[in-house]
C-alpha positions in Angstrom: 0.0 0.0 0.0 1.8 3.1 -1.2 1.1 6.6 0.3 2.9 8.4 -2.5 1.5 10.7 -5.1 -0.4 7.9 -6.9 0.1 7.4 -10.6 -3.5 6.4 -11.2 -3.0 6.1 -14.9 -5.9 4.6 -16.8 -9.6 5.2 -17.1 -12.3 4.0 -19.3 -10.4 1.1 -20.7 -11.5 1.8 -24.3 -8.1 1.1 -25.8 -6.5 -2.3 -26.2 -3.0 -3.5 -26.8 0.2 -3.7 -24.8 0.3 0.1 -24.2 -3.2 0.0 -22.6 -2.3 -3.0 -20.4 1.0 -1.4 -19.4 -0.8 1.9 -18.4 -3.3 0.0 -16.3 -0.6 -2.0 -14.6 1.2 1.2 -13.7 -2.0 2.8 -12.5 -2.9 -0.1 -10.2 0.6 -0.3 -8.8 0.7 3.3 -7.6 -2.9 4.3 -7.0 -4.9 4.6 -3.9 -8.4 4.7 -2.6 -9.8 7.7 -0.8 -12.3 7.3 2.1 -15.5 5.5 1.0 -17.8 8.2 2.6 -16.1 10.9 0.5 -16.4 8.7 -2.6 -20.1 8.9 -2.2 -20.4 12.4 -0.6 -23.6 11.8 1.3 -25.1 12.6 4.7 -26.1 10.1 7.2 -28.8 7.9 5.7 -28.9 9.7 2.4 -29.5 7.6 -0.7 -27.6 7.9 -3.9 -29.2 6.9 -7.2 -26.0 6.5 -9.2 -25.7 6.8 -13.0 -22.7 6.2 -15.3 -20.8 9.0 -13.6 -20.8 7.3 -10.2 -18.7 4.6 -8.6 -21.6 2.2 -8.3 -24.6 1.6 -10.6 -27.2 0.7 -8.1 -28.8 2.4 -5.1 -26.7 2.6 -1.9 -26.9 4.1 1.5 -23.8 5.6 3.2 -22.9 7.0 6.6 -20.1 9.4 7.3 -18.3 10.1 10.5 -19.8 13.6 10.5 -23.4 14.5 9.9 -23.2 16.4 6.6 -26.3 17.7 5.0 -28.1 15.6 2.5 -27.2 15.6 -1.2 -28.7 13.7 -4.1 -26.8 12.0 -6.9 -29.4 11.7 -9.7 -29.5 9.3 -12.6 -28.6 12.1 -15.0 -25.3 12.7 -13.2 -26.6 15.8 -11.5 -25.6 16.2 -7.9 -26.8 18.4 -5.1 -30.2 19.5 -6.4 -31.4 19.7 -2.9 -30.1 19.4 0.7 -31.6 19.0 4.1 -30.9 22.3 5.7 -32.7 24.6 3.2 -36.4 25.2 3.1 -37.9 26.0 -0.3 -38.4 29.6 0.7 -34.7 29.9 1.7 -33.7 28.3 -1.6 -35.8 30.6 -3.7 -34.5 33.6 -1.9 -30.9 32.5 -2.4 -31.4 31.8 -6.1 -32.9 35.2 -6.7 -29.7 36.9 -5.7 -26.6 37.4 -7.7 -23.4 36.2 -6.0 -19.7 36.7 -6.7 -16.7 35.7 -4.7 -13.4 37.0 -3.4 -10.9 34.2 -3.8 -7.3 33.2 -3.0 -5.2 30.1 -3.5 -2.3 28.2 -2.0 -0.1 25.5 -3.6 2.3 23.2 -1.8 4.0 20.8 -4.2 5.1 17.4 -3.0 8.7 17.9 -1.6 10.0 15.5 -4.3 8.3 17.5 -7.0 9.1 21.1 -6.1 11.8 21.3 -8.7 9.2 21.1 -11.4 6.5 23.0 -9.6 4.3 20.0 -8.7 1.6 18.5 -10.8 -1.5 20.5 -9.7 -2.9 23.6 -11.4 -5.7 26.0 -10.7 -7.4 29.2 -11.9 -9.4 32.0 -10.5 -11.2 33.9 -13.2 -11.1 37.7 -13.3 -15.0 37.8 -13.5 -15.1 36.6 -9.8 -17.7 34.0 -10.9 -15.6 30.9 -11.8 -12.6 28.9 -10.6 -11.1 25.5 -11.0 -8.5 23.0 -9.9 -6.8 20.1 -11.6 -4.4 17.3 -10.5 -2.0 15.8 -13.0 -1.5 12.0 -12.9 1.9 11.3 -11.5 2.5 8.1 -13.3 3.3 9.9 -16.5 6.7 10.7 -15.0 7.6 7.0 -15.5 7.4 7.4 -19.3 9.3 10.7 -19.3 6.3 13.1 -19.3 5.9 15.9 -16.9 2.5 15.2 -15.2 1.9 18.9 -14.6 1.9 19.8 -18.2 -1.6 18.5 -18.9 -3.2 19.9 -15.8 -1.7 23.4 -16.4 -2.7 23.5 -20.1 -6.3 22.4 -19.2 -6.6 25.2 -16.7 -5.1 27.7 -19.2 -7.6 26.8 -21.8 -10.4 27.0 -19.3 -9.5 30.6 -18.6 -9.4 31.4 -22.3 -12.9 29.8 -22.9 -14.3 31.7 -19.9 -12.9 35.0 -21.3 -14.7 34.3 -24.6 -18.0 33.3 -22.9 -17.9 36.3 -20.5 -17.5 38.7 -23.4 -20.0 37.1 -25.7 -23.0 35.5 -23.9 -22.0 35.6 -20.2 -21.8 33.0 -17.5 -24.7 30.5 -17.5 -25.8 27.4 -15.7 -24.0 25.0 -18.1 -20.7 26.9 -18.1 -18.6 24.5 -16.0 -19.4 21.5 -18.1 -19.0 23.4 -21.3 -15.6 24.7 -20.2 -14.4 21.3 -19.1 -15.4 19.8 -22.4 -14.0 22.7 -24.5 -10.7 22.8 -22.6 -10.3 19.1 -22.9 -10.7 19.3 -26.7 -8.1 22.1 -26.9 -5.5 20.5 -24.6 -2.7 18.9 -26.7 -0.2 18.0 -24.0 0.4 14.3 -23.3 -0.9 13.2 -19.9 -4.1 13.2 -17.8 -5.7 14.7 -14.7 -8.7 15.0 -12.5 -10.5 18.3 -12.6 -13.2 20.4 -10.9 -14.6 23.6 -12.4 -17.1 25.8 -10.5 -19.1 28.9 -11.5 -21.6 31.1 -9.6 -25.0 31.7 -11.4 -28.2 33.0 -10.0 -27.4 32.4 -6.3 -26.1 28.9 -6.8 -22.8 27.2 -7.5 -22.7 25.1 -10.6 -19.9 22.6 -10.9 -18.4 19.9 -13.1 -16.2 17.5 -11.1 -14.4 14.5 -12.6 -12.3 12.3 -10.3 -11.0 12.9 -6.8 -10.5 16.6 -6.8 -13.6 18.4 -5.5 -15.1 21.1 -3.4 -17.0 21.8 -0.2 -19.2 24.6 1.1 -18.8 25.8 4.6 -21.5 27.8 6.4 -20.6 29.5 9.7 -17.7 27.0 10.1 -19.9 23.9 9.5 -19.9 21.7 6.4 -22.9 22.4 4.2 -22.0 20.3 1.2 -19.2 18.0 0.1 -18.9 16.9 -3.5 -18.7 13.2 -4.2 -15.6 11.6 -5.6 -15.7 9.5 -8.8 -13.9 6.2 -8.9 -14.3 3.3 -11.3 -13.3 0.8 -8.6 -10.8 0.6 -5.7 -7.9 3.0 -6.3 -9.2 3.9 -9.8 -10.5 7.5 -10.0 -11.9 9.1 -13.1 -9.6 11.3 -15.2 -9.5 13.1 -18.5 -6.4 13.1 -20.8 -4.7 12.7 -24.1 -5.8 10.1 -26.6 -3.2 7.6 -25.4 -4.1 7.9 -21.7 -7.1 5.4 -21.6 -8.9 8.3 -19.9 -12.6 9.0 -19.4 -14.6 11.5 -21.4 -15.3 14.9 -19.8 -19.0 14.1 -20.2 -18.6 11.6 -17.4 -18.2 14.4 -14.9 -20.7 14.8 -12.1 -22.6 18.0 -12.4 -23.5 19.9 -9.2 -26.1 22.6 -8.4 -26.1 23.9 -4.8 -27.8 26.9 -3.3 -25.5 29.5 -1.7 -25.9 32.2 1.0 -24.1 35.4 1.5 -21.1 34.6 3.9 -20.6 31.0 2.7 -17.1 29.8 2.1 -16.3 27.7 -0.9 -13.2 25.5 -0.8 -12.0 23.8 -4.0 -9.0 21.5 -3.8 -7.1 18.6 -5.1 -6.9 15.3 -3.3 -3.8 16.4 -1.4 -6.3 18.2 0.9 -9.1 15.7 1.0 -6.8 12.7 1.7 -5.4 14.4 4.8 -8.1 16.7 6.2 -11.6 15.7 7.0 -14.3 18.0 5.6 -15.5 19.2 9.1 -11.9 20.1 9.9 -11.5 22.1 6.7 -14.8 23.9 7.3 -13.9 24.8 10.8 -10.5 26.2 9.7 -11.8 28.4 6.9 -14.7 29.5 9.1 -12.4 30.5 11.9 -10.0 32.2 9.5 -12.8 34.3 7.9 -14.2 35.2 11.3 -10.8 36.5 12.3 -10.7 38.8 9.3 -8.2 36.8 7.2 -8.2 37.2 3.5 -9.2 34.2 1.3 -5.5 33.8 0.4 -4.6 33.7 4.1 -7.3 31.1 4.8 -6.1 29.0 1.8 -2.5 29.2 3.1 -3.6 28.1 6.6 -5.6 25.2 5.3 -2.9 24.0 3.0 -0.3 24.2 5.7 -2.6 22.2 8.0 -3.0 19.6 5.3 0.8 19.4 4.9 1.3 18.9 8.6 -1.2 16.1 8.6 0.3 14.5 5.5 3.7 14.3 7.3 2.2 12.8 10.5 2.8 9.1 10.6 0.4 8.5 13.5 -2.6 10.6 12.3 -5.8 8.7 11.3 -6.2 10.7 8.1 -9.1 10.3 5.6 -6.6 8.3 3.5 -5.7 6.0 6.3 -9.4 5.7 7.4 -10.3 4.6 3.8 -7.4 2.2 3.6 -8.3 0.5 6.9 -11.9 0.2 5.9 -10.7 -1.9 3.0 -8.5 -4.1 5.0 -5.1 -2.4 4.6 -2.8 -1.9 7.6 -2.1 1.8 7.2 -1.8 4.8 9.5 -0.7 8.4 8.8 -1.2 11.0 6.2 -0.4 10.9 2.4 2.3 13.2 1.1 1.1 14.8 -2.1 0.8 18.1 -4.0 -1.7 20.2 -2.1 -3.7 22.9 -3.9 -6.5 24.8 -2.1 -8.7 27.6 -3.5 -10.8 29.5 -0.9 -13.6 31.7 -2.0 -15.7 34.0 0.2 -19.3 34.2 -1.2 -20.9 37.6 -1.2 -23.9 39.3 -2.8 -23.0 41.2 -5.9 -23.0 44.9 -5.2 -24.3 45.6 -8.7 -27.2 43.2 -8.1 -28.0 44.8 -4.7 -28.0 48.3 -6.3 -30.4 47.1 -9.0 -33.0 45.8 -6.6 
């Protein structure tokens, strides 16, 4: 059981031949499994009706160590249409408001990968409506490819597409999925990555998430929502990539729609955070940081450093260790990896308030 950066190469298994078999062998040899309750992303007793974008294809119930609010994974791949804490009146009021964010990011490459800047990438769009994270698949280094090239190019194309959308038709509810698919089509680097793209629209966050990167929403220091992870099977997360990567299609991404409130904190991150920090810990940290008057950048730095401390602790029962033990592995401690955290403070758009 390796706690390293996890090659995780492979995906839909659509390509045959020796190259495909070699990639799958490399993926299985280096990959890992994140905690089962995060792979489903549900509250206590919540039911998931999983479609092709989910880890399972039938109905399941899952319990998590913390009582997160209910989310629904629908058969069309949509996630988070409703959740337990919001009444219909609250949801309608939230969706009628225009939201934007103030955001900051922190990146801590794996110590062994600092010389090449790590393998993660992110963007925060200048519109203050969209952001994204991506995690390059480390196994490409074994065939002489910098795993960070694909994730960085994907994020760069995402920004270019958002620039075009923003100037032509504006941000809309389908923007994250459109951007993910468009950026994937334009990315020419060899490699693969997981990815999560989020945009604010009409008082809600809309997201396209593929693989084991993801996001959470904290409200007054408490977890309001955690995105599900996508895995084909044990230690086999979804990913998109170049034609020779055996990867999944971006259309396999889970789509999320979650109501927001003024004052919420949105955290988007790669698995370097989620494998080392439980969601309730992350929510408490960013909530406390915001309450103390810290900027989003300062909150992201604090959370990333906390994750790095946990990753280096050989005795901590991390989410990674918890998931491993649930599957019969003897493992204790964190998982050293690249850590990328984007923290966004949600606020009502001043222009929207003035227009009311």
